[in-house]
C-alpha positions, 0 to 999 in steps of 0.5 A: 590814570590807573583804573585798578583801585577804582575796580577794586573799590567798586567791586568791594563795595557791591559785594559789601553791600550784598554781603550786609543784605545777605547776612541780615535777612537770609543767611545768619540774621539775628531773629528769624526772618530777617532783622532790622540790622539790614538797614547798616547796608543803606549807607553804602547806597550813597557812594555807590554812583560816585565809586562807580564813576571814579569821583575823586571826592566820593572815594575820599570820604568813602574810605572813613565810611568803610572804616565803620564796617572794618570795625563791626566786622572785627567786633561781630567776628570776635563775639559771634559764633558760627555762620555769623562769625565767618560772615563778619570776617568776610565783611572785615576783609571786604571793607579793608579792600574798599578802604585800600581801594579808596585810598589808592584812588584817591592818591592816584588821582591827586591834583598834584600827581597829574602831569601839566601842559607846561611841564 
Protein backbone atom coordinates (compact mmCIF):
# COMPACT_ATOMS: atom_id res chain seq x y z
CA UNK A 1 0.00 0.00 0.00
CA UNK A 2 1.30 3.43 -0.97
CA UNK A 3 0.74 6.00 1.83
CA UNK A 4 1.24 8.97 -0.54
CA UNK A 5 -2.47 9.41 -1.29
CA UNK A 6 -3.37 9.22 2.41
CA UNK A 7 -0.79 11.90 3.20
CA UNK A 8 -2.18 14.09 0.41
CA UNK A 9 -5.72 13.68 1.73
CA UNK A 10 -4.68 14.30 5.35
CA UNK A 11 -2.63 17.39 4.55
CA UNK A 12 -5.25 18.94 2.30
CA UNK A 13 -8.06 18.20 4.80
CA UNK A 14 -6.21 19.89 7.67
CA UNK A 15 -5.24 22.79 5.39
CA UNK A 16 -8.82 23.20 4.21
CA UNK A 17 -10.08 23.15 7.78
CA UNK A 18 -7.68 25.90 8.85
CA UNK A 19 -8.29 27.92 5.69
CA UNK A 20 -12.07 27.89 6.20
CA UNK A 21 -11.73 29.04 9.80
CA UNK A 22 -9.12 31.71 9.12
CA UNK A 23 -10.97 33.02 6.08
CA UNK A 24 -14.32 33.51 7.79
CA UNK A 25 -13.02 34.63 11.18
CA UNK A 26 -9.95 36.82 10.47
CA UNK A 27 -8.67 37.13 6.91
CA UNK A 28 -11.73 38.23 4.89
CA UNK A 29 -15.00 37.66 6.77
CA UNK A 30 -18.28 38.74 5.27
CA UNK A 31 -18.90 40.94 8.32
CA UNK A 32 -16.28 42.65 10.48
CA UNK A 33 -15.38 40.54 13.48
CA UNK A 34 -16.15 37.23 11.77
CA UNK A 35 -19.19 35.59 10.33
CA UNK A 36 -21.28 32.51 10.93
CA UNK A 37 -19.92 31.13 7.66
CA UNK A 38 -17.05 29.80 9.79
CA UNK A 39 -19.44 26.96 10.63
CA UNK A 40 -18.74 25.57 7.17
CA UNK A 41 -15.59 24.09 8.73
CA UNK A 42 -17.62 21.80 11.02
CA UNK A 43 -18.35 19.10 8.41
CA UNK A 44 -14.60 18.80 7.86
CA UNK A 45 -14.17 17.62 11.44
CA UNK A 46 -16.32 14.53 10.84
CA UNK A 47 -13.84 12.66 8.61
CA UNK A 48 -10.68 14.00 10.29
CA UNK A 49 -9.75 11.01 12.44
CA UNK A 50 -10.76 8.45 9.82
CA UNK A 51 -8.62 10.17 7.20
CA UNK A 52 -5.67 10.46 9.57
CA UNK A 53 -5.96 6.74 10.35
CA UNK A 54 -6.21 5.80 6.68
CA UNK A 55 -9.71 4.27 6.75
CA UNK A 56 -10.84 3.43 3.24
CA UNK A 57 -14.56 4.01 3.78
CA UNK A 58 -13.91 7.47 5.26
CA UNK A 59 -11.86 8.37 2.19
CA UNK A 60 -14.70 7.25 -0.05
CA UNK A 61 -17.40 9.45 1.46
CA UNK A 62 -15.05 12.35 2.12
CA UNK A 63 -14.39 12.55 -1.62
CA UNK A 64 -18.06 13.45 -2.04
CA UNK A 65 -17.88 16.01 0.77
CA UNK A 66 -14.88 17.65 -0.89
CA UNK A 67 -16.95 18.41 -3.98
CA UNK A 68 -19.11 20.82 -1.98
CA UNK A 69 -16.00 22.80 -1.03
CA UNK A 70 -14.74 22.75 -4.63
CA UNK A 71 -18.08 24.17 -5.72
CA UNK A 72 -18.15 26.86 -3.04
CA UNK A 73 -14.58 27.86 -3.84
CA UNK A 74 -15.28 28.17 -7.55
CA UNK A 75 -18.51 30.14 -7.04
CA UNK A 76 -16.90 32.56 -4.61
CA UNK A 77 -13.78 32.89 -6.79
CA UNK A 78 -16.06 34.04 -9.61
CA UNK A 79 -18.21 36.36 -7.49
CA UNK A 80 -15.97 37.78 -4.75
CA UNK A 81 -13.28 40.43 -5.05
CA UNK A 82 -9.86 40.99 -3.51
CA UNK A 83 -8.57 38.78 -0.70
CA UNK A 84 -11.76 36.76 -0.57
CA UNK A 85 -11.34 35.82 -4.21
CA UNK A 86 -7.78 34.58 -3.61
CA UNK A 87 -8.91 32.60 -0.57
CA UNK A 88 -11.72 31.08 -2.61
CA UNK A 89 -9.23 29.90 -5.24
CA UNK A 90 -7.09 28.41 -2.47
CA UNK A 91 -10.17 26.63 -1.10
CA UNK A 92 -11.00 25.20 -4.51
CA UNK A 93 -7.40 24.02 -4.94
CA UNK A 94 -7.22 22.38 -1.50
CA UNK A 95 -10.60 20.73 -1.94
CA UNK A 96 -9.51 19.38 -5.34
CA UNK A 97 -6.36 17.94 -3.75
CA UNK A 98 -8.50 16.41 -1.00
CA UNK A 99 -10.77 14.85 -3.62
CA UNK A 100 -7.80 13.43 -5.56
CA UNK A 101 -6.11 12.12 -2.41
CA UNK A 102 -9.28 10.42 -1.20
CA UNK A 103 -9.96 8.79 -4.56
CA UNK A 104 -6.36 7.67 -4.92
CA UNK A 105 -6.29 6.14 -1.45
CA UNK A 106 -9.63 4.40 -1.94
CA UNK A 107 -8.47 3.00 -5.26
CA UNK A 108 -5.09 1.73 -4.04
CA UNK A 109 -6.62 0.07 -0.96
CA UNK A 110 -9.45 -1.64 -2.84
CA UNK A 111 -9.91 -5.29 -1.83
CA UNK A 112 -9.55 -6.33 -5.47
CA UNK A 113 -6.00 -4.90 -5.48
CA UNK A 114 -4.74 -6.76 -2.44
CA UNK A 115 -2.66 -9.88 -2.93
CA UNK A 116 -4.27 -12.99 -1.54
CA UNK A 117 -2.24 -15.69 0.19
CA UNK A 118 -3.33 -18.36 -2.32
CA UNK A 119 -2.35 -16.35 -5.41
